[in-house]
N, C-alpha and C positions, 0 to 999 in steps of 0.2 A: 504494500500500500504506500502511496505517496501523499504529499500534502495537497496535491491537486484535488483529490476527493474532498478533503477538509474544506478547502477554499470554495469549491463549487456549491457546497451545502449552506454557505453562510452569506448573508448580506451585511457587509461591514459598515454600511451607512446606518444600520439599524441596531447592531449589536456591538458591545464593547469588547467582545472576544478578540484576541490578537490575530492578525493576518498570518497565514501560514508561511513561516520562514524557518530555515535551519538555524540551530543554535547549539551551544556546547557549554557544559559546566567547566569552570576553571579547576576545581578540585573535586574529584569523585563523581561517580555517575548519580544523577538525581532520580528520586522517585517521588511521586505525589499521589494522594488519594483524595479525590474531590467528592463530597456528598452532594448529590444532584437531585433536586425535586423537579423532575420533568413530568411527563405524563404518568410515569411510575417512579417512585423513589428508588434510587440505586446509588452505588458507589463506583466511581470511575478510577480504576487502578492503572497507573501509568509509570513506565520505566523508560528512562533516557537510553536511546540506542541510535547511534549513527545520525546524530543531529536532530532527531525527532523524539516524540514520546510514543512508544508503543502502548496501545491502550486496550483495556478490557473493561466492560461494564459488568459489575458484580451485583446482581439484584438484591441479595441479602446481606451484602457487606462482608468484610474479612472476619475471620475468627482466629482466636489464639488456641483453639482446641484442635489437636491433631486428628481427633475422631470425626471432626466436621469438615466435609468437603464442599466448598462453595462453587456453584456454577459461575463461570466467567466467560462472557461473550466478547470475542475480539472485535473491535470496531476500527474505524479509520485512524491512521496516524494523526497525532496532534502536534502542533509546533512546540518547540522547546519552551517558549515563553508562556505557554498555557499553564505551566506549573504554578504560576502566581495568580491565575485568574480566579476572581471571586466576585460575585455580584448577580445581577439579574439578566437573563436572556429574554428579551421582550416577546410577548405573544405574537404568533405568526412566524416566528423564526424557528429553525431547526433546534431541537432540544430546549424549547422555551421553558423557563422556570428559573429557580434560584440555585446558586452554587456556592459552597464554602470549601476552603482547603481544610479537609478533615485531618490529614496527616501529611508530613513531608520529611525528607531527609536524603540520605545517600544509600547506595547498595553496592554490593560486590558479589561475584560468583561464589557459590558455596564451595566449589572445588578450587582450591588454590594451587593445583598442580599444573595449570595451563601454562603454555609457553608464550602464547601471543597476548595481545592486550585484553583486558577484561571485557571491553566492548566487543571485540571480535569473538571472544569466547561466548558471550551472551547471544550474539547474532547467530553463531553456528548452532547453539542449543535451541534457539527459537526455530530455526529451520528444521531441526530434528523433532520439534514438538514436545520438548521437555526442558524446562528451565528450573534450575535450583539456585537460589540466591539468598543472601543475608541482608535483611533490612536494618538500617540504623536510623529509625524514625523517632519521633517524639512519643508516638503511641505504639506503633508496631516495631517489634525488635526480634531478631533471631532469624532462623532459617525458614524459608517458604519454598514452595514449588508451584509452577504452573505446568499443567500436563494436558496436552491436547487429547481429546476423546476420539478414538479411532472408530470409524463406521458412523460417526455422527456428522452433522453439518460442519463444513470446513472451519468455521469460526468458533466452535464450541470447545471450551477448556474447563479445567477444574483448578481452583486456587486452594492450596493445602498448606497448613502449618505443620512443620516438622517437629519431632520431639527434641527439645533442648531445654535449657534453663528458663526460657521465657514462655514456654508452653503453659497454658492455663485454661480452665473451664469457665473463668469469669467472662462476662459479656463486655468485650472491649468497646462495643458500640454505645455503651452508656456514657462514655467520654465523648460528648456530642458537640463540643465547641471547636470552632475554627482555630488552628494553630497560628494563624496570622492575625485575625481581628478579634479573636476570643468570642465571637458572636455565634449563636446557635443558628441553625437553618431556619427555625421558626421565627426568631427575631428578625432575620433578614427578610423573610417573607412579609412580615407585618410592615417593615420599613418600605419595601417595594410597593405594597398595596397602598400605603399612604401617599407615596410619590405619584403613583398612577392617578389616584383620586384627586390630588392637588392639581395635576396637569389637566385633568378633565374639567375641573371647576374653573381653571384659568381660561379655558377655551369658550366657556359659556358667555 
């Protein structure tokens, strides 16, 4: 997937989402999870790879319990700068709804025996349909895996927490505030509704 698909789906005169351009972290590969109240609430899991954010929509959100496997639907690549996007996508636009940055940080491949760059290792594993990586986030920590489901639709994966010191059966999703603004998604929705109402009243 390229950023062409991302750009084609969006009207940048109407949304504050960043235009599709390549980018790169100065130190470490970035990851971000955005909580997104679109037509259905979900969590967008994104890994920096080759200048873009490889992206999966996780309907039920990540879990720290290795016994719980979360469905993850691979979607179009997003631009690197999308990792900082938080706010409202107006009605009538693709993915309309509110977005907060639920978690962010850096990641590395779980297997440290690779000879090439971490990025090339991840890209090769992506092509194989099995990624193992260690997240160093504010909420998510430790080893996870993304495994492509064989015999299913091409974009269907599972997000799985691996057994390690960070594994837990506590519900990590109860930590519901943005790691950037400290706002909850519900607070952002109320703010957005108020702004829309004010804009309508001004037009009267």
